[in-house]
PyMOL CGO cylinders between C-alpha atoms (Angstrom):
from pymol import cmd
from pymol.cgo import CYLINDER

trace = [
    CYLINDER, -0.13, -0.11, -0.08, 2.46, 2.53, -0.95, 0.3, 1, 1, 1, 1, 1, 1,
    CYLINDER, 2.46, 2.53, -0.95, 2.23, 6.18, -1.80, 0.3, 1, 1, 1, 1, 1, 1,
    CYLINDER, 2.23, 6.18, -1.80, -1.77, 7.04, -2.02, 0.3, 1, 1, 1, 1, 1, 1,
    CYLINDER, -1.77, 7.04, -2.02, -2.14, 9.22, 1.02, 0.3, 1, 1, 1, 1, 1, 1,
    CYLINDER, -2.14, 9.22, 1.02, -0.94, 12.56, 2.24, 0.3, 1, 1, 1, 1, 1, 1,
    CYLINDER, -0.94, 12.56, 2.24, 2.83, 13.87, 1.69, 0.3, 1, 1, 1, 1, 1, 1,
    CYLINDER, 2.83, 13.87, 1.69, 5.26, 13.20, 4.10, 0.3, 1, 1, 1, 1, 1, 1,
    CYLINDER, 5.26, 13.20, 4.10, 8.93, 14.82, 3.85, 0.3, 1, 1, 1, 1, 1, 1,
    CYLINDER, 8.93, 14.82, 3.85, 11.49, 12.69, 5.48, 0.3, 1, 1, 1, 1, 1, 1,
    CYLINDER, 11.49, 12.69, 5.48, 15.01, 14.21, 6.36, 0.3, 1, 1, 1, 1, 1, 1,
    CYLINDER, 15.01, 14.21, 6.36, 17.69, 12.26, 7.58, 0.3, 1, 1, 1, 1, 1, 1,
    CYLINDER, 17.69, 12.26, 7.58, 21.54, 12.22, 6.83, 0.3, 1, 1, 1, 1, 1, 1,
    CYLINDER, 21.54, 12.22, 6.83, 22.11, 8.48, 7.56, 0.3, 1, 1, 1, 1, 1, 1,
    CYLINDER, 22.11, 8.48, 7.56, 20.98, 6.79, 4.41, 0.3, 1, 1, 1, 1, 1, 1,
    CYLINDER, 20.98, 6.79, 4.41, 19.83, 3.58, 5.99, 0.3, 1, 1, 1, 1, 1, 1,
    CYLINDER, 19.83, 3.58, 5.99, 17.85, 5.67, 8.55, 0.3, 1, 1, 1, 1, 1, 1,
    CYLINDER, 17.85, 5.67, 8.55, 16.49, 7.59, 5.81, 0.3, 1, 1, 1, 1, 1, 1,
    CYLINDER, 16.49, 7.59, 5.81, 15.63, 4.45, 3.79, 0.3, 1, 1, 1, 1, 1, 1,
    CYLINDER, 15.63, 4.45, 3.79, 14.00, 2.92, 7.09, 0.3, 1, 1, 1, 1, 1, 1,
    CYLINDER, 14.00, 2.92, 7.09, 11.52, 5.94, 7.69, 0.3, 1, 1, 1, 1, 1, 1,
    CYLINDER, 11.52, 5.94, 7.69, 11.02, 6.23, 4.01, 0.3, 1, 1, 1, 1, 1, 1,
    CYLINDER, 11.02, 6.23, 4.01, 10.02, 2.62, 3.67, 0.3, 1, 1, 1, 1, 1, 1,
    CYLINDER, 10.02, 2.62, 3.67, 7.88, 2.65, 6.92, 0.3, 1, 1, 1, 1, 1, 1,
    CYLINDER, 7.88, 2.65, 6.92, 5.88, 5.67, 6.32, 0.3, 1, 1, 1, 1, 1, 1,
    CYLINDER, 5.88, 5.67, 6.32, 5.43, 4.75, 2.41, 0.3, 1, 1, 1, 1, 1, 1,
    CYLINDER, 5.43, 4.75, 2.41, 4.12, 1.16, 3.29, 0.3, 1, 1, 1, 1, 1, 1,
    CYLINDER, 4.12, 1.16, 3.29, 1.58, 2.95, 5.54, 0.3, 1, 1, 1, 1, 1, 1,
    CYLINDER, 1.58, 2.95, 5.54, 0.12, 4.52, 2.62, 0.3, 1, 1, 1, 1, 1, 1,
    CYLINDER, 0.12, 4.52, 2.62, 1.68, 8.13, 2.68, 0.3, 1, 1, 1, 1, 1, 1,
    CYLINDER, 1.68, 8.13, 2.68, 3.56, 9.47, -0.36, 0.3, 1, 1, 1, 1, 1, 1,
    CYLINDER, 3.56, 9.47, -0.36, 7.32, 10.09, 0.91, 0.3, 1, 1, 1, 1, 1, 1,
    CYLINDER, 7.32, 10.09, 0.91, 9.98, 12.60, -0.08, 0.3, 1, 1, 1, 1, 1, 1,
    CYLINDER, 9.98, 12.60, -0.08, 13.30, 11.62, 1.43, 0.3, 1, 1, 1, 1, 1, 1,
    CYLINDER, 13.30, 11.62, 1.43, 16.31, 13.78, 1.38, 0.3, 1, 1, 1, 1, 1, 1,
    CYLINDER, 16.31, 13.78, 1.38, 19.85, 13.60, 2.83, 0.3, 1, 1, 1, 1, 1, 1,
    CYLINDER, 19.85, 13.60, 2.83, 20.41, 17.18, 4.40, 0.3, 1, 1, 1, 1, 1, 1,
    CYLINDER, 20.41, 17.18, 4.40, 18.26, 20.44, 5.24, 0.3, 1, 1, 1, 1, 1, 1,
    CYLINDER, 18.26, 20.44, 5.24, 18.97, 22.43, 2.30, 0.3, 1, 1, 1, 1, 1, 1,
    CYLINDER, 18.97, 22.43, 2.30, 17.11, 19.36, 0.11, 0.3, 1, 1, 1, 1, 1, 1,
    CYLINDER, 17.11, 19.36, 0.11, 14.29, 19.45, 2.50, 0.3, 1, 1, 1, 1, 1, 1,
    CYLINDER, 14.29, 19.45, 2.50, 14.13, 23.57, 2.36, 0.3, 1, 1, 1, 1, 1, 1,
    CYLINDER, 14.13, 23.57, 2.36, 13.86, 23.19, -1.45, 0.3, 1, 1, 1, 1, 1, 1,
    CYLINDER, 13.86, 23.19, -1.45, 11.24, 20.46, -1.26, 0.3, 1, 1, 1, 1, 1, 1,
    CYLINDER, 11.24, 20.46, -1.26, 9.03, 22.42, 1.27, 0.3, 1, 1, 1, 1, 1, 1,
    CYLINDER, 9.03, 22.42, 1.27, 9.51, 25.25, -1.26, 0.3, 1, 1, 1, 1, 1, 1,
    CYLINDER, 9.51, 25.25, -1.26, 8.05, 23.03, -4.13, 0.3, 1, 1, 1, 1, 1, 1,
    CYLINDER, 8.05, 23.03, -4.13, 5.11, 21.74, -2.46, 0.3, 1, 1, 1, 1, 1, 1,
    CYLINDER, 5.11, 21.74, -2.46, 2.87, 21.43, 0.85, 0.3, 1, 1, 1, 1, 1, 1,
    CYLINDER, 2.87, 21.43, 0.85, 3.42, 18.52, 3.06, 0.3, 1, 1, 1, 1, 1, 1,
    CYLINDER, 3.42, 18.52, 3.06, 1.21, 17.03, 5.72, 0.3, 1, 1, 1, 1, 1, 1,
    CYLINDER, 1.21, 17.03, 5.72, 4.05, 16.29, 8.03, 0.3, 1, 1, 1, 1, 1, 1,
    CYLINDER, 4.05, 16.29, 8.03, 7.73, 16.57, 8.59, 0.3, 1, 1, 1, 1, 1, 1,
    CYLINDER, 7.73, 16.57, 8.59, 9.98, 13.67, 9.87, 0.3, 1, 1, 1, 1, 1, 1,
    CYLINDER, 9.98, 13.67, 9.87, 13.60, 14.88, 11.08, 0.3, 1, 1, 1, 1, 1, 1,
    CYLINDER, 13.60, 14.88, 11.08, 16.23, 12.49, 11.98, 0.3, 1, 1, 1, 1, 1, 1,
    CYLINDER, 16.23, 12.49, 11.98, 19.11, 14.82, 11.87, 0.3, 1, 1, 1, 1, 1, 1,
    CYLINDER, 19.11, 14.82, 11.87, 21.47, 15.82, 14.97, 0.3, 1, 1, 1, 1, 1, 1,
    CYLINDER, 21.47, 15.82, 14.97, 19.83, 18.34, 17.03, 0.3, 1, 1, 1, 1, 1, 1,
    CYLINDER, 19.83, 18.34, 17.03, 22.05, 20.89, 15.72, 0.3, 1, 1, 1, 1, 1, 1,
    CYLINDER, 22.05, 20.89, 15.72, 21.02, 20.66, 12.17, 0.3, 1, 1, 1, 1, 1, 1,
    CYLINDER, 21.02, 20.66, 12.17, 17.53, 19.65, 13.06, 0.3, 1, 1, 1, 1, 1, 1,
    CYLINDER, 17.53, 19.65, 13.06, 16.86, 22.79, 14.92, 0.3, 1, 1, 1, 1, 1, 1,
    CYLINDER, 16.86, 22.79, 14.92, 17.72, 25.38, 12.27, 0.3, 1, 1, 1, 1, 1, 1,
    CYLINDER, 17.72, 25.38, 12.27, 15.65, 23.13, 9.86, 0.3, 1, 1, 1, 1, 1, 1,
    CYLINDER, 15.65, 23.13, 9.86, 12.50, 23.31, 12.26, 0.3, 1, 1, 1, 1, 1, 1,
    CYLINDER, 12.50, 23.31, 12.26, 12.68, 26.96, 12.42, 0.3, 1, 1, 1, 1, 1, 1,
    CYLINDER, 12.68, 26.96, 12.42, 13.13, 27.49, 8.64, 0.3, 1, 1, 1, 1, 1, 1,
    CYLINDER, 13.13, 27.49, 8.64, 10.45, 24.81, 7.78, 0.3, 1, 1, 1, 1, 1, 1,
    CYLINDER, 10.45, 24.81, 7.78, 7.62, 26.80, 10.04, 0.3, 1, 1, 1, 1, 1, 1,
    CYLINDER, 7.62, 26.80, 10.04, 8.50, 29.77, 8.06, 0.3, 1, 1, 1, 1, 1, 1,
    CYLINDER, 8.50, 29.77, 8.06, 8.27, 28.04, 5.07, 0.3, 1, 1, 1, 1, 1, 1,
    CYLINDER, 8.27, 28.04, 5.07, 5.07, 26.22, 6.14, 0.3, 1, 1, 1, 1, 1, 1,
    CYLINDER, 5.07, 26.22, 6.14, 3.59, 27.54, 9.06, 0.3, 1, 1, 1, 1, 1, 1,
    CYLINDER, 3.59, 27.54, 9.06, 2.00, 24.85, 11.41, 0.3, 1, 1, 1, 1, 1, 1,
    CYLINDER, 2.00, 24.85, 11.41, 3.50, 22.09, 9.78, 0.3, 1, 1, 1, 1, 1, 1,
    CYLINDER, 3.50, 22.09, 9.78, 3.69, 19.20, 11.97, 0.3, 1, 1, 1, 1, 1, 1,
    CYLINDER, 3.69, 19.20, 11.97, 6.91, 17.43, 12.85, 0.3, 1, 1, 1, 1, 1, 1,
    CYLINDER, 6.91, 17.43, 12.85, 8.18, 14.21, 14.12, 0.3, 1, 1, 1, 1, 1, 1,
    CYLINDER, 8.18, 14.21, 14.12, 11.75, 14.26, 15.68, 0.3, 1, 1, 1, 1, 1, 1,
    CYLINDER, 11.75, 14.26, 15.68, 13.90, 11.19, 15.63, 0.3, 1, 1, 1, 1, 1, 1,
    CYLINDER, 13.90, 11.19, 15.63, 16.42, 12.03, 18.49, 0.3, 1, 1, 1, 1, 1, 1,
    CYLINDER, 16.42, 12.03, 18.49, 19.12, 10.21, 20.53, 0.3, 1, 1, 1, 1, 1, 1,
    CYLINDER, 19.12, 10.21, 20.53, 18.04, 10.03, 24.16, 0.3, 1, 1, 1, 1, 1, 1,
    CYLINDER, 18.04, 10.03, 24.16, 21.11, 12.53, 25.04, 0.3, 1, 1, 1, 1, 1, 1,
    CYLINDER, 21.11, 12.53, 25.04, 19.09, 15.28, 22.95, 0.3, 1, 1, 1, 1, 1, 1,
    CYLINDER, 19.09, 15.28, 22.95, 15.47, 14.58, 24.55, 0.3, 1, 1, 1, 1, 1, 1,
    CYLINDER, 15.47, 14.58, 24.55, 15.84, 18.08, 26.35, 0.3, 1, 1, 1, 1, 1, 1,
    CYLINDER, 15.84, 18.08, 26.35, 13.06, 18.89, 23.51, 0.3, 1, 1, 1, 1, 1, 1,
    CYLINDER, 13.06, 18.89, 23.51, 9.64, 18.94, 24.90, 0.3, 1, 1, 1, 1, 1, 1,
    CYLINDER, 9.64, 18.94, 24.90, 6.64, 17.48, 22.62, 0.3, 1, 1, 1, 1, 1, 1,
    CYLINDER, 6.64, 17.48, 22.62, 4.05, 19.83, 21.71, 0.3, 1, 1, 1, 1, 1, 1,
    CYLINDER, 4.05, 19.83, 21.71, 0.91, 19.59, 19.91, 0.3, 1, 1, 1, 1, 1, 1,
    CYLINDER, 0.91, 19.59, 19.91, 2.52, 19.88, 16.60, 0.3, 1, 1, 1, 1, 1, 1,
    CYLINDER, 2.52, 19.88, 16.60, 5.96, 18.23, 17.78, 0.3, 1, 1, 1, 1, 1, 1,
    CYLINDER, 5.96, 18.23, 17.78, 6.55, 14.73, 18.57, 0.3, 1, 1, 1, 1, 1, 1,
    CYLINDER, 6.55, 14.73, 18.57, 9.39, 13.12, 19.61, 0.3, 1, 1, 1, 1, 1, 1,
    CYLINDER, 9.39, 13.12, 19.61, 10.54, 9.72, 18.78, 0.3, 1, 1, 1, 1, 1, 1,
    CYLINDER, 10.54, 9.72, 18.78, 13.49, 8.27, 20.53, 0.3, 1, 1, 1, 1, 1, 1,
    CYLINDER, 13.49, 8.27, 20.53, 16.33, 6.44, 18.87, 0.3, 1, 1, 1, 1, 1, 1,
    CYLINDER, 16.33, 6.44, 18.87, 16.90, 3.32, 18.05, 0.3, 1, 1, 1, 1, 1, 1,
    CYLINDER, 16.90, 3.32, 18.05, 13.89, 4.15, 15.73, 0.3, 1, 1, 1, 1, 1, 1,
    CYLINDER, 13.89, 4.15, 15.73, 10.81, 2.22, 16.42, 0.3, 1, 1, 1, 1, 1, 1,
    CYLINDER, 10.81, 2.22, 16.42, 8.77, 2.21, 13.06, 0.3, 1, 1, 1, 1, 1, 1,
    CYLINDER, 8.77, 2.21, 13.06, 5.57, 1.40, 15.20, 0.3, 1, 1, 1, 1, 1, 1,
    CYLINDER, 5.57, 1.40, 15.20, 6.22, 4.32, 16.87, 0.3, 1, 1, 1, 1, 1, 1,
    CYLINDER, 6.22, 4.32, 16.87, 7.36, 6.53, 14.04, 0.3, 1, 1, 1, 1, 1, 1,
    CYLINDER, 7.36, 6.53, 14.04, 4.00, 5.56, 12.37, 0.3, 1, 1, 1, 1, 1, 1,
    CYLINDER, 4.00, 5.56, 12.37, 1.77, 6.07, 15.54, 0.3, 1, 1, 1, 1, 1, 1,
    CYLINDER, 1.77, 6.07, 15.54, 3.19, 9.66, 15.85, 0.3, 1, 1, 1, 1, 1, 1,
    CYLINDER, 3.19, 9.66, 15.85, 2.81, 10.31, 12.22, 0.3, 1, 1, 1, 1, 1, 1,
    CYLINDER, 2.81, 10.31, 12.22, -0.54, 9.14, 11.91, 0.3, 1, 1, 1, 1, 1, 1,
    CYLINDER, -0.54, 9.14, 11.91, -1.65, 11.11, 15.18, 0.3, 1, 1, 1, 1, 1, 1,
    CYLINDER, -1.65, 11.11, 15.18, -0.10, 14.46, 13.58, 0.3, 1, 1, 1, 1, 1, 1,
    CYLINDER, -0.10, 14.46, 13.58, -1.71, 13.79, 10.14, 0.3, 1, 1, 1, 1, 1, 1,
    CYLINDER, -1.71, 13.79, 10.14, -5.17, 12.85, 11.40, 0.3, 1, 1, 1, 1, 1, 1,
    CYLINDER, -5.17, 12.85, 11.40, -5.06, 15.65, 13.84, 0.3, 1, 1, 1, 1, 1, 1,
    CYLINDER, -5.06, 15.65, 13.84, -4.57, 18.00, 11.02, 0.3, 1, 1, 1, 1, 1, 1,
    CYLINDER, -4.57, 18.00, 11.02, -7.15, 16.30, 8.55, 0.3, 1, 1, 1, 1, 1, 1,
    CYLINDER, -7.15, 16.30, 8.55, -9.94, 16.64, 11.00, 0.3, 1, 1, 1, 1, 1, 1,
    CYLINDER, -9.94, 16.64, 11.00, -9.27, 12.88, 11.97, 0.3, 1, 1, 1, 1, 1, 1,
    CYLINDER, -9.27, 12.88, 11.97, -9.99, 11.61, 8.40, 0.3, 1, 1, 1, 1, 1, 1,
    CYLINDER, -9.99, 11.61, 8.40, -7.30, 11.17, 5.47, 0.3, 1, 1, 1, 1, 1, 1,
    CYLINDER, -7.30, 11.17, 5.47, -9.54, 9.29, 3.22, 0.3, 1, 1, 1, 1, 1, 1,
    CYLINDER, -9.54, 9.29, 3.22, -8.07, 5.94, 3.26, 0.3, 1, 1, 1, 1, 1, 1,
    CYLINDER, -8.07, 5.94, 3.26, -11.77, 4.55, 2.88, 0.3, 1, 1, 1, 1, 1, 1,
    CYLINDER, -11.77, 4.55, 2.88, -12.03, 1.18, 4.70, 0.3, 1, 1, 1, 1, 1, 1,
    CYLINDER, -12.03, 1.18, 4.70, -12.67, 0.26, 8.13, 0.3, 1, 1, 1, 1, 1, 1,
    CYLINDER, -12.67, 0.26, 8.13, -9.51, -1.86, 8.07, 0.3, 1, 1, 1, 1, 1, 1,
    CYLINDER, -9.51, -1.86, 8.07, -7.36, 1.09, 7.54, 0.3, 1, 1, 1, 1, 1, 1,
    CYLINDER, -7.36, 1.09, 7.54, -9.05, 3.14, 10.18, 0.3, 1, 1, 1, 1, 1, 1,
    CYLINDER, -9.05, 3.14, 10.18, -8.60, 0.35, 12.66, 0.3, 1, 1, 1, 1, 1, 1,
    CYLINDER, -8.60, 0.35, 12.66, -4.71, 0.18, 11.72, 0.3, 1, 1, 1, 1, 1, 1,
    CYLINDER, -4.71, 0.18, 11.72, -4.74, 4.10, 12.09, 0.3, 1, 1, 1, 1, 1, 1,
    CYLINDER, -4.74, 4.10, 12.09, -6.15, 4.03, 15.33, 0.3, 1, 1, 1, 1, 1, 1,
    CYLINDER, -6.15, 4.03, 15.33, -3.80, 1.18, 16.66, 0.3, 1, 1, 1, 1, 1, 1,
    CYLINDER, -3.80, 1.18, 16.66, -0.65, 3.39, 15.79, 0.3, 1, 1, 1, 1, 1, 1,
    CYLINDER, -0.65, 3.39, 15.79, -2.50, 6.06, 17.37, 0.3, 1, 1, 1, 1, 1, 1,
    CYLINDER, -2.50, 6.06, 17.37, -2.82, 3.83, 20.74, 0.3, 1, 1, 1, 1, 1, 1,
    CYLINDER, -2.82, 3.83, 20.74, 0.84, 3.17, 20.43, 0.3, 1, 1, 1, 1, 1, 1,
    CYLINDER, 0.84, 3.17, 20.43, 2.04, 6.58, 20.31, 0.3, 1, 1, 1, 1, 1, 1,
    CYLINDER, 2.04, 6.58, 20.31, -0.46, 7.85, 23.04, 0.3, 1, 1, 1, 1, 1, 1,
    CYLINDER, -0.46, 7.85, 23.04, 0.48, 5.09, 25.30, 0.3, 1, 1, 1, 1, 1, 1,
    CYLINDER, 0.48, 5.09, 25.30, 4.13, 5.75, 24.92, 0.3, 1, 1, 1, 1, 1, 1,
    CYLINDER, 4.13, 5.75, 24.92, 3.64, 9.55, 25.29, 0.3, 1, 1, 1, 1, 1, 1,
    CYLINDER, 3.64, 9.55, 25.29, 1.48, 8.55, 28.42, 0.3, 1, 1, 1, 1, 1, 1,
    CYLINDER, 1.48, 8.55, 28.42, 4.44, 6.48, 30.00, 0.3, 1, 1, 1, 1, 1, 1,
    CYLINDER, 4.44, 6.48, 30.00, 6.85, 9.24, 29.04, 0.3, 1, 1, 1, 1, 1, 1,
    CYLINDER, 6.85, 9.24, 29.04, 4.70, 12.06, 31.01, 0.3, 1, 1, 1, 1, 1, 1,
    CYLINDER, 4.70, 12.06, 31.01, 4.24, 9.77, 33.85, 0.3, 1, 1, 1, 1, 1, 1,
    CYLINDER, 4.24, 9.77, 33.85, 8.05, 9.07, 34.05, 0.3, 1, 1, 1, 1, 1, 1,
    CYLINDER, 8.05, 9.07, 34.05, 9.11, 12.84, 33.78, 0.3, 1, 1, 1, 1, 1, 1,
    CYLINDER, 9.11, 12.84, 33.78, 6.39, 13.60, 36.61, 0.3, 1, 1, 1, 1, 1, 1,
    CYLINDER, 6.39, 13.60, 36.61, 3.90, 15.31, 34.23, 0.3, 1, 1, 1, 1, 1, 1,
    CYLINDER, 3.90, 15.31, 34.23, 0.71, 13.73, 35.73, 0.3, 1, 1, 1, 1, 1, 1,
    CYLINDER, 0.71, 13.73, 35.73, -1.64, 16.24, 34.13, 0.3, 1, 1, 1, 1, 1, 1,
    CYLINDER, -1.64, 16.24, 34.13, -0.37, 15.36, 30.63, 0.3, 1, 1, 1, 1, 1, 1,
    CYLINDER, -0.37, 15.36, 30.63, -0.51, 11.56, 31.42, 0.3, 1, 1, 1, 1, 1, 1,
    CYLINDER, -0.51, 11.56, 31.42, -4.27, 11.72, 32.43, 0.3, 1, 1, 1, 1, 1, 1,
    CYLINDER, -4.27, 11.72, 32.43, -5.17, 13.90, 29.80, 0.3, 1, 1, 1, 1, 1, 1,
    CYLINDER, -5.17, 13.90, 29.80, -3.22, 11.34, 27.32, 0.3, 1, 1, 1, 1, 1, 1,
    CYLINDER, -3.22, 11.34, 27.32, -5.26, 8.38, 29.54, 0.3, 1, 1, 1, 1, 1, 1,
    CYLINDER, -5.26, 8.38, 29.54, -8.48, 10.11, 28.39, 0.3, 1, 1, 1, 1, 1, 1,
    CYLINDER, -8.48, 10.11, 28.39, -7.52, 10.32, 24.73, 0.3, 1, 1, 1, 1, 1, 1,
    CYLINDER, -7.52, 10.32, 24.73, -6.34, 6.44, 24.90, 0.3, 1, 1, 1, 1, 1, 1,
    CYLINDER, -6.34, 6.44, 24.90, -9.82, 5.95, 26.25, 0.3, 1, 1, 1, 1, 1, 1,
    CYLINDER, -9.82, 5.95, 26.25, -11.53, 7.69, 23.39, 0.3, 1, 1, 1, 1, 1, 1,
    CYLINDER, -11.53, 7.69, 23.39, -9.35, 5.98, 20.58, 0.3, 1, 1, 1, 1, 1, 1,
    CYLINDER, -9.35, 5.98, 20.58, -10.30, 2.57, 22.41, 0.3, 1, 1, 1, 1, 1, 1,
    CYLINDER, -10.30, 2.57, 22.41, -14.01, 3.34, 22.17, 0.3, 1, 1, 1, 1, 1, 1,
    CYLINDER, -14.01, 3.34, 22.17, -13.68, 4.22, 18.66, 0.3, 1, 1, 1, 1, 1, 1,
    CYLINDER, -13.68, 4.22, 18.66, -11.81, 1.05, 17.96, 0.3, 1, 1, 1, 1, 1, 1,
    CYLINDER, -11.81, 1.05, 17.96, -14.71, -0.87, 19.49, 0.3, 1, 1, 1, 1, 1, 1,
    CYLINDER, -14.71, -0.87, 19.49, -17.01, 1.09, 17.21, 0.3, 1, 1, 1, 1, 1, 1,
    CYLINDER, -17.01, 1.09, 17.21, -14.99, 0.24, 14.14, 0.3, 1, 1, 1, 1, 1, 1,
    CYLINDER, -14.99, 0.24, 14.14, -14.93, -3.47, 14.93, 0.3, 1, 1, 1, 1, 1, 1,
    CYLINDER, -14.93, -3.47, 14.93, -18.48, -3.68, 15.76, 0.3, 1, 1, 1, 1, 1, 1,
    CYLINDER, -18.48, -3.68, 15.76, -19.62, -1.60, 12.67, 0.3, 1, 1, 1, 1, 1, 1,
]
cmd.load_cgo(trace, "trace")
């Protein structure tokens, strides 16, 4: 199921990581533009709109790319793939963190969540099976975020994520029963 959904821009200097990210996202039905460096990403952003950006760059390069990308496409949702030492970055509603080593399920969950949030919870995949897959990816990402929030003492965020998990599980039950 390659390349029929929204466009995702993937930036990674390491060719193996770039290929893994592009393959994972493409197999989930997204159109992927994969580039090796920030300048290629900025050129791609100047060329067309993307539903999200996945950056697997070292923080020094990635931080500048994020600022410049946001100037080119305001509100662009982003997934940052970071080494544990660089995890001082806080997640927001439009920036999610995936810790290295890269877990493809977590990456997909974060991409789906960001794209679905911006697309009003529908990206037009058109089948219950696809919707259940998206919900499963959302659950994985929400659960990861909840665990991280609880570990870091952010109880309010953890409770909010627990409520979101309940809502997604309820939606899954509805889809499975429909």
